[in-house]
C-alpha positions as CSV (number, residue, x, y, z in Angstrom):
1,S,-4.6,-16.8,-8.1
2,M,-1.6,-16.3,-5.9
3,L,0.6,-16.0,-9.0
4,R,-1.5,-13.3,-10.5
5,K,-1.5,-11.4,-7.3
6,G,2.2,-11.7,-7.1
7,V,2.7,-10.4,-10.6
8,L,0.3,-7.5,-9.9
9,L,2.2,-6.6,-6.7
10,V,5.5,-6.5,-8.6
11,L,3.9,-4.4,-11.2
12,V,2.5,-2.0,-8.7
13,A,5.9,-1.7,-7.0
14,A,7.4,-0.7,-10.2
15,V,4.6,1.7,-11.0
16,L,5.1,3.4,-7.6
17,V,8.8,3.8,-8.4
18,A,8.2,5.0,-11.9
19,G,5.7,7.6,-10.9
20,K,8.2,9.4,-8.5
21,P,10.6,12.2,-9.6
22,K,14.3,11.5,-9.5
23,V,16.7,13.7,-7.5
24,I,20.4,13.2,-8.2
25,T,23.2,14.6,-5.9
26,V,26.5,15.8,-7.4
27,G,29.6,16.9,-5.5
28,G,32.8,15.8,-3.8
29,S,33.5,13.6,-0.7
30,G,31.2,15.7,1.5
31,T,28.4,14.3,-0.7
32,Q,29.9,10.9,-1.6
33,W,31.1,9.4,1.6
34,K,29.1,6.7,3.5
35,G,26.7,8.3,5.8
36,A,26.5,11.6,3.9
37,Y,23.2,13.5,3.4
38,P,22.0,11.8,0.2
39,E,21.5,8.6,2.2
40,Y,18.7,10.2,4.2
41,L,17.2,12.6,1.6
42,A,14.5,10.2,0.2
43,A,13.1,9.5,3.7
44,D,13.2,13.2,4.5
45,L,11.1,13.8,1.4
46,N,8.6,11.2,2.6
47,N,9.8,8.8,0.0
48,D,8.0,10.9,-2.7
49,V,11.2,10.8,-4.7
50,I,14.0,8.5,-5.9
51,V,17.5,9.7,-4.8
52,E,20.6,8.7,-6.7
53,N,24.2,9.8,-5.7
54,Y,26.7,10.6,-8.4
55,A,29.3,12.3,-6.2
56,K,33.1,11.7,-6.5
57,H,35.6,11.7,-3.7
58,A,38.1,14.7,-3.9
59,S,36.6,16.0,-7.1
60,L,36.7,19.6,-8.3
61,L,35.7,21.6,-11.3
62,T,39.0,23.4,-12.1
63,L,42.7,22.9,-11.8
64,A,45.3,25.6,-11.9
65,P,47.4,25.3,-15.1
66,G,50.4,22.9,-14.6
67,R,49.2,22.0,-11.1
68,D,48.4,18.6,-9.5
69,C,46.8,19.7,-6.2
70,P,47.7,18.6,-3.7
71,P,50.7,16.3,-4.6
72,D,49.7,13.5,-2.2
73,E,46.2,13.4,-3.5
74,P,45.9,14.4,-7.1
75,G,42.9,16.6,-7.9
76,K,40.2,14.8,-9.8
77,L,38.1,16.8,-12.3
78,Y,34.5,15.9,-12.1
79,R,33.5,16.6,-15.7
80,G,34.4,13.5,-17.7
81,S,34.5,11.1,-14.8
82,D,32.5,7.9,-14.5
83,E,30.3,9.6,-12.0
84,Y,29.7,12.6,-14.3
85,N,28.8,10.2,-17.1
86,G,26.3,8.4,-14.9
87,A,24.7,11.6,-13.9
88,M,24.3,12.6,-17.5
89,A,22.6,9.3,-18.3
90,S,20.4,9.3,-15.2
91,N,17.4,11.2,-16.6
92,P,17.0,13.3,-13.5
93,D,14.1,15.6,-12.5
94,V,16.1,17.6,-9.9
95,V,19.9,18.1,-9.7
96,T,21.6,19.4,-6.6
97,I,25.3,20.4,-7.0
98,M,27.9,21.1,-4.3
99,F,31.5,22.0,-5.4
100,G,34.1,24.4,-4.2
101,V,36.0,23.1,-1.2
102,N,38.5,21.2,-3.3
103,D,38.7,24.0,-5.9
104,A,39.6,26.5,-3.1
105,K,42.6,24.6,-1.8
106,E,45.7,26.8,-1.3
107,C,47.6,25.0,-4.1
108,N,44.8,25.5,-6.6
109,W,43.2,28.8,-5.9
110,I,45.8,31.0,-7.7
111,D,46.3,32.6,-11.1
112,G,42.7,33.6,-12.0
113,A,41.1,30.7,-10.1
114,E,37.8,32.5,-9.6
115,D,37.2,33.0,-13.3
116,R,38.2,29.4,-14.0
117,F,35.8,28.3,-11.3
118,R,33.0,30.4,-12.6
119,N,33.4,29.3,-16.2
120,N,33.7,25.5,-15.4
121,F,30.7,25.7,-13.0
122,K,28.8,27.3,-15.9
123,Q,29.8,24.4,-18.2
124,L,28.5,21.9,-15.7
125,I,25.2,23.7,-15.3
126,D,24.8,23.9,-19.1
127,D,25.5,20.2,-19.3
128,F,22.5,19.5,-17.1
129,K,20.4,22.1,-18.8
130,G,20.9,20.3,-22.1
131,L,19.4,17.0,-20.8
132,S,16.1,15.9,-22.4
133,S,14.6,15.6,-18.9
134,K,15.0,19.3,-18.4
135,P,15.8,19.0,-14.7
136,K,15.4,21.7,-12.1
137,I,19.0,22.6,-11.0
138,Y,20.1,23.9,-7.5
139,L,23.5,24.9,-6.4
140,M,24.4,24.3,-2.7
141,T,26.8,26.3,-0.8
142,T,29.5,24.1,0.7
143,Q,29.8,22.7,4.2
144,P,31.9,24.9,6.5
145,L,35.4,23.9,7.6
146,Y,35.5,23.9,11.4
147,Y,39.4,23.6,11.4
148,G,41.8,23.6,8.5
149,G,44.9,21.6,7.8
150,C,43.4,18.7,5.9
151,C,44.5,18.1,2.4
152,G,45.5,21.7,1.7
153,M,41.9,23.0,2.3
154,M,41.9,26.8,2.8
155,T,39.6,27.7,5.7
156,S,39.7,31.5,5.0
157,M,38.5,31.1,1.5
158,T,35.9,28.3,2.1
159,N,34.3,30.0,5.0
160,G,34.4,33.4,3.4
161,P,34.4,34.5,-0.3
162,L,33.7,31.1,-1.8
163,Q,30.1,31.1,-0.5
164,G,29.2,34.4,-2.2
165,I,30.8,33.2,-5.4
166,I,28.6,30.1,-5.5
167,K,25.5,32.2,-4.9
168,S,26.6,34.6,-7.7
169,I,27.1,31.7,-10.1
170,A,23.6,30.4,-9.3
171,K,22.0,33.8,-9.9
172,D,23.9,34.4,-13.2
173,N,23.1,31.0,-14.7
174,L,19.8,30.0,-13.1
175,G,18.2,33.1,-11.8
176,D,16.7,33.6,-8.3
177,G,15.5,30.7,-6.1
178,H,18.2,28.2,-7.1
179,V,20.5,28.2,-4.1
180,I,20.3,25.9,-1.0
181,D,22.5,27.5,1.7
182,V,23.9,24.4,3.4
183,F,26.8,26.5,4.7
184,D,24.6,28.7,6.8
185,S,22.5,25.9,8.0
186,L,25.6,24.1,9.5
187,G,26.8,27.2,11.4
188,G,28.0,29.5,8.7
189,G,31.0,31.8,9.1
190,G,30.5,32.0,12.8
191,L,31.0,28.2,13.0
192,G,28.1,28.0,15.4
193,H,27.5,24.2,15.3
194,E,30.8,22.5,16.1
195,E,28.8,19.5,17.4
196,W,27.8,18.8,13.7
197,S,31.4,18.7,12.4
198,E,34.3,16.4,12.3
199,G,36.5,19.1,10.8
200,A,36.7,18.8,7.0
201,H,33.2,17.3,6.7
202,P,30.0,17.1,8.8
203,N,29.6,14.1,11.1
204,I,26.6,11.9,10.9
205,A,24.5,14.2,13.0
206,G,25.5,17.1,10.7
207,H,24.6,15.1,7.6
208,K,21.2,14.2,9.0
209,H,20.6,17.9,9.7
210,S,21.7,18.8,6.2
211,S,19.3,16.3,4.7
212,K,16.3,17.6,6.6
213,F,17.3,21.2,5.6
214,I,17.8,20.3,1.9
215,A,14.5,18.5,1.8
216,K,12.7,21.5,3.4
217,K,14.3,23.8,0.8
218,L,13.4,21.6,-2.1
219,R,9.8,21.7,-1.1
220,E,9.8,25.5,-0.5
221,L,11.5,26.1,-3.8
222,G,8.9,24.0,-5.7
223,A,11.3,21.3,-6.8
224,I,9.3,18.5,-5.2
225,S,5.6,18.1,-5.2
226,S,4.0,16.9,-1.9
227,S,1.7,14.5,-3.7
228,K,2.9,10.8,-4.0
229,S,1.0,10.5,-7.3
230,S,2.8,13.5,-8.6
231,N,2.6,15.0,-12.2
232,F,6.2,15.8,-11.9
233,M,7.0,13.5,-14.8
234,D,5.2,15.7,-17.3
235,G,7.4,16.5,-20.2
236,N,9.6,13.4,-19.7
237,E,9.2,10.0,-21.5
238,P,6.5,8.4,-19.2
239,G,7.6,5.5,-17.0
240,K,11.2,5.2,-18.1
241,H,13.9,5.3,-15.3
242,A,17.4,4.0,-15.1
243,L,17.7,3.0,-11.5
244,K,21.4,3.3,-10.8
245,T,23.9,4.0,-8.0
246,A,27.2,5.1,-9.3
247,R,29.2,3.6,-6.5
248,E,27.6,0.2,-6.7
249,G,27.6,0.2,-10.5
250,S,24.3,-1.7,-10.7
251,T,21.6,-0.8,-13.2
252,S,18.1,-1.9,-13.7
253,L,15.5,-0.5,-16.1
254,A,11.9,-0.3,-15.2
255,L,9.6,0.1,-18.2
256,V,6.2,0.7,-16.6
257,P,3.4,3.2,-17.1
258,E,2.9,6.3,-15.0
259,T,1.0,6.0,-11.8
260,L,-2.4,4.2,-12.4
261,K,-5.6,5.9,-11.4
262,C,-8.1,3.9,-9.5
263,E,-11.3,4.2,-7.5
264,G,-12.6,2.4,-4.4
265,D,-11.2,0.4,-1.5
266,A,-8.2,-0.9,-3.4
267,C,-6.7,2.6,-3.8
268,N,-4.0,4.3,-1.7
269,G,-3.5,7.9,-2.5
270,G,-4.7,7.3,-6.1
271,V,-2.4,4.4,-6.7
272,T,-3.7,0.9,-7.4
273,L,-2.2,-1.4,-4.9
274,V,-3.4,-4.8,-6.0
275,V,-5.5,-4.7,-9.2
276,P,-6.6,-2.1,-11.7
277,K,-10.0,-0.6,-10.7
278,A,-11.7,-2.7,-8.0
279,L,-14.1,-5.2,-9.4
280,K,-17.7,-4.6,-8.5
281,C,-19.8,-7.4,-7.0
282,E,-22.9,-8.1,-4.9
283,G,-23.6,-10.6,-2.2
284,E,-21.7,-12.5,0.4
285,A,-18.6,-13.1,-1.6
286,C,-17.7,-9.3,-1.7
287,T,-15.3,-7.6,0.6
288,G,-15.2,-3.8,0.5
289,G,-16.5,-3.8,-3.0
290,V,-13.7,-6.2,-4.3
291,K,-14.9,-9.4,-5.9
292,L,-13.0,-12.3,-4.2
293,A,-14.6,-15.2,-6.1
294,P,-17.3,-15.8,-8.7
295,E,-20.7,-14.9,-7.5
296,T,-22.2,-17.5,-5.1
297,P,-24.6,-19.9,-6.9
298,K,-28.1,-19.5,-5.8
299,C,-30.3,-22.4,-4.5
300,E,-33.4,-23.2,-2.7
301,G,-34.6,-25.8,-0.2
302,D,-33.1,-28.0,2.4
303,A,-29.8,-28.6,0.6
304,C,-28.8,-24.9,0.9
305,N,-26.4,-23.5,3.5
306,G,-26.3,-19.7,3.7
307,G,-27.4,-19.4,0.1
308,V,-24.7,-21.9,-1.2
309,K,-26.0,-24.9,-3.0
310,L,-24.3,-27.9,-1.5
311,A,-25.9,-30.7,-3.5
312,P,-28.6,-31.2,-6.2
313,E,-32.1,-30.4,-4.8
314,T,-33.5,-33.1,-2.6
315,P,-35.9,-35.5,-4.5
316,K,-39.4,-35.1,-3.4
317,C,-41.6,-38.0,-2.2
318,E,-45.0,-38.7,-0.6
319,G,-46.4,-41.4,1.6
320,E,-45.2,-43.6,4.4
321,A,-41.8,-44.5,2.8
322,C,-40.7,-40.8,3.1
323,T,-38.4,-39.6,5.9
324,G,-38.0,-35.9,6.2
325,G,-39.0,-35.4,2.7
326,V,-36.4,-37.9,1.4
327,K,-37.8,-40.9,-0.6
328,L,-36.1,-44.0,0.9
329,A,-37.8,-46.7,-1.2
330,P,-40.8,-47.4,-3.5
331,E,-44.1,-47.0,-1.7
332,T,-45.1,-50.1,0.4
333,P,-47.4,-52.4,-1.6
334,K,-50.8,-52.6,-0.1
335,C,-52.6,-55.9,0.8
336,E,-55.7,-57.1,2.4
337,G,-56.6,-60.4,4.2
338,D,-54.8,-63.0,6.4
339,A,-51.5,-62.8,4.5
340,C,-51.0,-59.2,5.5
341,N,-48.7,-58.3,8.4
342,G,-48.9,-54.7,9.4
343,G,-50.0,-53.8,5.9
344,V,-47.1,-55.6,4.2
345,K,-48.0,-58.5,1.8
346,L,-46.0,-61.5,2.8
347,A,-47.2,-64.1,0.3
348,P,-50.2,-65.0,-1.8
349,E,-53.3,-65.5,0.3
350,T,-53.5,-68.9,2.0
351,P,-55.7,-71.3,0.0
């Protein structure tokens, strides 16, 4: 029925979502703002993943003691924020983290700032390591500053030593193969792609470039499988995902099994699109191996049309009262003599 098909399609949509790994993005305004790279990342990964953004505008990992940096826009520690709590509850498979530009502001990068930054970054990494989903974690170098002056950002630090510090933190806490060098991809220290920047952040073209670069690196580093029916969920509680966008504050929970296996014409990449395994059938009511209706009733004789019985079988008859094999009336009475007219007895014989 149409209702049954509708329910199945809804279930299939949920299964397709539940079978995909979840990538969450964490960072400051260069990750959070509208039009930033997370908005394009799922598409650049061929929609093999779910992407959720838990970035927080103007956030940082450390504050100099007694500082509120800068005075006109108080620094916002990421750990302990609503976005941080959302990220911790999101059950991620992959986490990308980009912090440092706000930490390296001139008013904040003082009095042992590098040690504080390293220690606080390690705490955040350990928080994600401790999740039951055991996500793969990648640190991203920051977006380059093409000109300074905004919000106390320190161009000399951001476009210089900060990038090496981030790579060092990744190696010390995660080992090799856990850095995505966004800084270099957007022009690096030579500031070779001014067309991708609006100064403190990339422009839309720059974010789209970053998304493609990040997607490519996630594939190369083995974070994302190329298969749409991925086994990436192994080790996690199957089929449970909290679908949430921190900025919108909306949550829905999909409790569905992992991707169904199927065979036959109703399959797309191993995923059942309409019904569990295609029903087998024979005869004219079959389309591509899928049974569309109960098997066609069989019949014989003149009342059949293409093998379909249209009415009870035609009664058989014999004799002159039959027309095309159909008995129209009882057989004509026979008579002899003068009272007969064309073989039909009109009355008793004339005395």
